[in-house]
ROGU-352547 format. One record per residue: residue number from 1; x, y, z of N, C-alpha, C in turn. Coordinates in Angstrom, 2 decimals. Example, Ala and Ser with C-alpha at 12.3 -4.5 7.8 and 13.67 -1.06 7.14 Angstrom:
 resi      nX      nY      nZ     caX     caY     caZ      cX      cY      cZ
    1   13.19   -5.69    7.80   12.30   -4.50    7.80   13.20   -3.30    7.80
    2   12.85   -2.25    7.08   13.67   -1.06    7.14   12.90    0.03    7.87
END
This chain:
 resi      nX      nY      nZ     caX     caY     caZ      cX      cY      cZ
    1   13.31    0.99    2.54   13.03    2.20    3.36   11.88    2.94    2.87
    2   11.14    3.47    3.72   10.09    4.31    3.20   10.29    5.79    3.63
    3   10.10    6.78    2.70   10.39    8.05    2.98    9.13    9.00    2.75
    4    9.03   10.11    3.61    7.98   11.14    3.42    8.79   12.45    2.97
    5    8.20   13.09    1.95    8.76   14.29    1.43    7.67   15.43    1.59
    6    8.13   16.50    2.16    7.36   17.64    2.41    8.15   18.93    1.71
    7    7.38   19.51    0.84    8.01   20.68    0.10    7.02   21.73   -0.32
    8    7.76   22.93   -0.51    6.91   24.21   -1.12    7.76   24.65   -2.08
    9    7.19   25.42   -3.05    8.00   26.18   -4.11    7.57   27.52   -3.90
   10    8.46   28.54   -4.36    8.15   29.93   -4.23    8.59   30.53   -5.40
   11    7.99   31.76   -5.93    7.31   32.60   -5.20    5.88   32.23   -4.99
   12    5.10   32.57   -4.01    3.69   32.23   -3.85    2.96   33.30   -4.73
   13    1.68   32.83   -5.12    0.68   33.60   -5.69   -0.62   33.11   -5.31
   14   -1.28   33.80   -4.44   -2.64   33.17   -3.84   -3.81   33.25   -5.00
   15   -3.66   34.16   -5.87   -4.82   34.19   -6.99   -4.66   32.93   -8.05
   16   -3.50   32.67   -8.45   -3.34   31.62   -9.37   -2.16   30.80   -9.15
   17   -2.28   29.49   -9.30   -1.32   28.59   -9.09   -0.05   29.06  -10.19
   18    1.11   29.41   -9.80    2.23   29.55  -10.75    2.51   28.60  -11.30
   19    3.33   28.53  -12.42    3.75   27.54  -13.28    4.63   26.51  -12.45
   20    5.60   26.97  -11.76    6.36   26.03  -10.91    5.68   25.35   -9.88
   21    4.47   25.71   -9.26    3.70   25.08   -8.51    2.92   23.96   -9.25
   22    2.43   24.23  -10.50    1.73   23.35  -11.31    2.58   22.06  -11.72
   23    3.90   22.57  -12.10    4.88   21.42  -12.42    5.28   20.48  -11.05
   24    5.49   21.19   -9.98    5.72   20.32   -8.82    4.54   19.31   -8.57
   25    3.43   19.76   -8.54    2.25   18.89   -8.42    2.20   17.84   -9.49
   26    2.46   18.15  -10.79    2.62   17.06  -11.73    3.64   16.12  -11.49
   27    4.71   16.48  -11.02    5.96   15.77  -10.95    5.60   14.65   -9.73
   28    4.96   15.28   -8.63    4.72   14.26   -7.46    3.61   13.40   -7.72
   29    2.52   13.76   -8.37    1.45   13.07   -8.72    1.74   11.99   -9.75
   30    2.74   12.13  -10.62    3.12   11.26  -11.65    4.22   10.25  -11.17
   31    4.73   10.43  -10.02    5.91    9.76   -9.37    5.56    8.23   -8.96
   32    4.26    7.98   -8.96    3.95    6.73   -8.33    4.07    6.64   -6.93
   33    3.96    7.89   -6.08    4.16    7.92   -4.76    2.69    7.64   -4.16
   34    2.53    7.40   -2.79    1.41    7.36   -2.28    1.19    8.33   -1.14
   35    0.06    8.38   -0.61   -0.39    9.52    0.62    0.14   11.00   -0.05
   36   -0.25   11.18   -1.26   -0.01   12.37   -1.86   -0.82   13.55   -1.39
   37   -0.57   14.42   -0.83   -1.35   15.64   -0.38   -0.87   17.06   -0.90
   38   -1.37   17.59   -1.82   -0.98   18.79   -2.42   -1.94   20.03   -1.88
   39   -1.32   21.03   -1.49   -2.11   22.23   -0.98   -1.34   23.46   -1.42
   40   -1.98   24.54   -1.07   -1.37   25.87   -1.46   -0.06   26.24   -0.77
   41   -0.03   25.75    0.49    1.19   26.18    1.47    2.02   24.98    1.77
   42    1.71   23.76    1.24    2.71   22.74    1.65    2.33   21.48    0.96
   43    3.16   20.65    0.56    2.78   19.40   -0.17    3.45   18.19    0.54
   44    2.92   17.07    0.61    3.54   15.87    1.03    3.30   14.72    0.21
   45    4.24   13.76    0.34    4.02   12.51   -0.38    4.89   11.38    0.33
   46    4.54   10.08    0.12    5.37    9.11    0.77    5.57    7.97   -0.22
   47    6.68    7.28    0.05    6.88    6.09   -0.96    8.22    5.59   -0.62
   48    8.63    4.61   -1.46    9.79    3.96   -1.35   11.00    4.95   -1.58
   49   12.11    4.62   -0.96   13.14    5.49   -0.97   13.52    6.06   -2.52
   50   13.72    5.09   -3.28   14.29    5.20   -4.65   13.15    6.14   -5.42
   51   11.92    5.87   -5.17   10.87    6.75   -5.79   10.84    8.03   -5.26
   52   10.93    8.26   -4.04   10.97    9.68   -3.29   12.25   10.49   -3.90
   53   13.33    9.77   -3.72   14.53   10.43   -4.30   14.53   10.85   -5.60
   54   13.97   10.05   -6.53   13.92   10.42   -7.97   12.86   11.43   -8.22
   55   11.86   11.47   -7.42   10.85   12.53   -7.44   11.28   13.90   -7.02
   56   12.08   13.84   -5.98   12.71   15.19   -5.42   13.66   15.63   -6.46
   57   14.53   14.73   -7.27   15.44   15.32   -8.24   14.72   16.10   -9.36
   58   13.56   15.23   -9.87   12.72   15.94  -10.82   12.05   17.06  -10.39
   59   11.51   17.10   -9.18   10.94   18.22   -8.70   11.79   19.50   -8.63
   60   13.11   19.29   -8.27   14.04   20.46   -8.14   14.30   20.94   -9.62
   61   14.64   20.04  -10.43   14.96   20.26  -11.91   13.90   21.11  -12.64
   62   12.59   20.44  -12.55   11.57   21.05  -13.44   10.87   22.17  -12.75
   63   10.97   22.29  -11.43   10.35   23.31  -10.69   11.40   24.54  -10.81
   64   12.55   24.53  -10.81   13.34   25.62  -11.05   13.40   26.07  -12.56
   65   13.21   25.13  -13.42   13.17   25.60  -14.94   11.75   26.25  -15.16
   66   10.79   26.00  -14.40    9.50   26.62  -14.53    9.44   27.98  -13.82
   67   10.38   28.41  -13.01   10.31   29.70  -12.50   10.48   29.70  -10.98
   68   10.58   28.61  -10.30   10.68   28.67   -8.85   11.98   29.37   -8.50
   69   11.93   30.36   -7.44   13.16   31.04   -6.99   13.65   30.33   -5.69
   70   12.73   29.51   -5.18   13.14   28.71   -3.79   12.30   27.48   -3.73
   71   12.94   26.42   -3.60   12.27   25.15   -3.19   12.78   24.66   -1.77
   72   11.82   24.67   -0.83   12.07   24.31    0.58   11.53   22.87    0.54
   73   12.38   21.82    1.15   11.98   20.47    1.38   12.52   19.91    2.54
   74   11.82   18.83    3.12   12.24   17.95    4.13   11.91   16.73    3.87
   75   12.98   15.66    4.08   12.60   14.28    3.80   12.94   13.63    5.17
   76   12.01   12.60    5.46   12.00   11.99    6.65   11.96   10.37    6.35
   77   12.50    9.70    7.23   12.34    8.15    7.11   10.98    7.98    8.00
   78   10.05    7.14    7.38    8.88    6.98    8.06    8.62    5.53    8.40
   79    9.56    4.71    8.12    9.28    3.27    8.56   10.01    3.00    9.82
   80   10.50    4.08   10.41   11.34    3.85   11.78   12.69    3.49   11.73
   81   13.27    3.09   10.57   14.68    2.64   10.44   15.46    3.18    9.39
   82   16.44    3.77    9.43   17.21    3.85    8.27   18.25    2.98    8.09
   83   18.55    2.65    6.81   19.17    1.34    6.64   20.58    1.77    5.87
END
């Protein structure tokens, strides 16, 4: 199964990327996912279910440890069929 994750971390800082945003980007970029798009107001990535689920766990753990006070995320099946 292929999944797509969309996420944001807060609080926002438009002047400089906060530590939790930097950590989130590092987690996603290092997770071996494809179609990674990281931006100031939202981030997306796609990959196999196991890789996305592992990345989401690491993103939550490391992002909160780095100061995120809120993590919003959505995970969708993108290959058309949940098994």
